[in-house]
C-alpha positions as CSV (number, residue, x, y, z in Angstrom):
1,M,1.9,-20.0,11.0
2,D,-0.1,-17.5,11.3
3,V,-0.7,-14.7,8.3
4,I,1.5,-12.3,9.8
5,E,4.4,-14.5,10.5
6,T,4.0,-16.1,6.7
7,I,4.5,-12.2,5.9
8,K,7.3,-11.8,8.0
9,S,9.2,-14.7,6.7
10,Q,8.1,-13.9,3.1
11,I,10.0,-9.7,4.0
12,E,13.3,-12.2,5.4
13,G,13.4,-14.6,2.6
14,N,13.5,-12.5,0.1
15,K,16.2,-9.3,-0.8
16,I,13.6,-8.2,-2.5
17,L,9.8,-8.4,-2.3
18,L,7.2,-6.9,-4.3
19,Y,3.9,-7.6,-3.1
20,M,1.2,-7.3,-5.9
21,K,-1.5,-7.8,-7.8
22,G,-1.5,-10.6,-10.8
23,T,2.3,-12.1,-11.5
24,P,5.3,-10.3,-13.2
25,Q,4.1,-11.8,-16.6
26,M,0.8,-10.9,-16.3
27,P,-0.2,-8.1,-13.8
28,Q,-3.5,-7.5,-12.9
29,C,-3.3,-4.1,-12.8
30,G,-2.1,-0.7,-14.2
31,F,0.3,0.0,-11.0
32,S,1.7,-3.4,-10.6
33,A,2.9,-3.2,-14.4
34,R,4.2,-0.2,-14.1
35,T,6.4,-0.8,-10.8
36,V,7.2,-4.5,-12.4
37,Q,9.1,-2.7,-15.7
38,T,10.9,-0.6,-13.3
39,L,12.5,-2.8,-11.5
40,M,12.8,-5.2,-14.2
41,A,14.8,-2.5,-15.7
42,C,17.7,-2.6,-12.8
43,G,18.1,-6.4,-13.7
44,E,18.0,-7.9,-11.0
45,K,15.6,-11.1,-9.9
46,F,12.7,-10.1,-7.4
47,A,10.6,-11.9,-5.7
48,Y,6.9,-11.6,-5.9
49,V,4.0,-12.7,-4.0
50,N,0.2,-12.4,-6.1
51,I,-2.4,-10.8,-3.2
52,L,-5.0,-12.2,-5.8
53,E,-3.8,-15.4,-5.0
54,H,-3.4,-14.7,-1.2
55,P,-6.5,-13.0,0.2
56,E,-5.4,-13.5,3.8
57,I,-2.1,-11.7,3.0
58,R,-4.2,-9.2,1.0
59,E,-5.7,-7.8,4.3
60,A,-3.2,-8.6,6.7
61,L,-0.1,-6.7,4.6
62,K,-2.2,-3.5,5.1
63,T,-2.1,-3.6,8.6
64,Y,1.6,-5.1,8.9
65,S,3.0,-2.3,6.6
66,N,0.2,0.6,7.6
67,W,0.6,1.1,4.0
68,P,-3.0,0.7,2.1
69,T,-2.6,0.6,-1.6
70,Y,-0.8,-2.1,-3.6
71,P,2.0,-2.9,-5.6
72,Q,4.7,-3.2,-2.2
73,L,8.2,-3.3,-2.5
74,Y,10.3,-4.5,-0.5
75,I,14.2,-4.5,-0.1
76,D,16.2,-5.9,2.9
77,G,13.8,-6.1,4.7
78,E,12.2,-2.1,4.4
79,L,9.3,-1.2,2.7
80,V,10.1,1.5,0.1
81,G,6.6,1.7,-1.1
82,G,4.0,1.6,-4.0
83,C,4.3,3.0,-7.2
84,D,4.4,6.3,-7.4
85,I,7.9,6.2,-5.4
86,V,9.2,3.2,-7.3
87,T,9.5,5.2,-10.5
88,E,10.3,8.3,-8.6
89,L,13.2,6.4,-7.1
90,Y,14.4,5.0,-10.4
91,Q,14.3,8.3,-12.2
92,S,16.7,9.7,-9.9
93,G,18.6,7.1,-10.0
94,E,18.0,5.8,-6.7
95,L,16.1,2.7,-7.0
96,Q,18.8,0.9,-8.9
97,Q,21.3,1.6,-6.3
98,M,19.5,0.0,-4.0
99,I,18.2,-3.3,-6.1
100,K,21.7,-3.6,-6.8
101,D,23.4,-2.9,-2.8
102,A,20.5,-5.9,-1.9
103,A,21.2,-8.4,-4.9
104,Q,24.7,-7.9,-4.0
105,S,24.5,-9.2,-0.4
106,A,21.3,-11.8,-0.8
């Protein structure tokens, strides 16, 4: 399986997926840490991929998503965005509903 197929499989196989630097328990950058805190505040489980452990995914995902930075949040197979967008959606209340809807459809 090539790396793009791996990415597609990961996104399709997880309703809520975060590509991040580090792990939720040990984020390796401030943006990943803030995004994890925001997701955890929504109260639903989410999957993650530590791109520092998978450099091939780290590089290919930039092309796949046409989004140059990390973290990257996917909900129901769609790229939501990075830390700033996730934070804005949370502050407006939209993220909580998106997460809830995705978790219920799992």
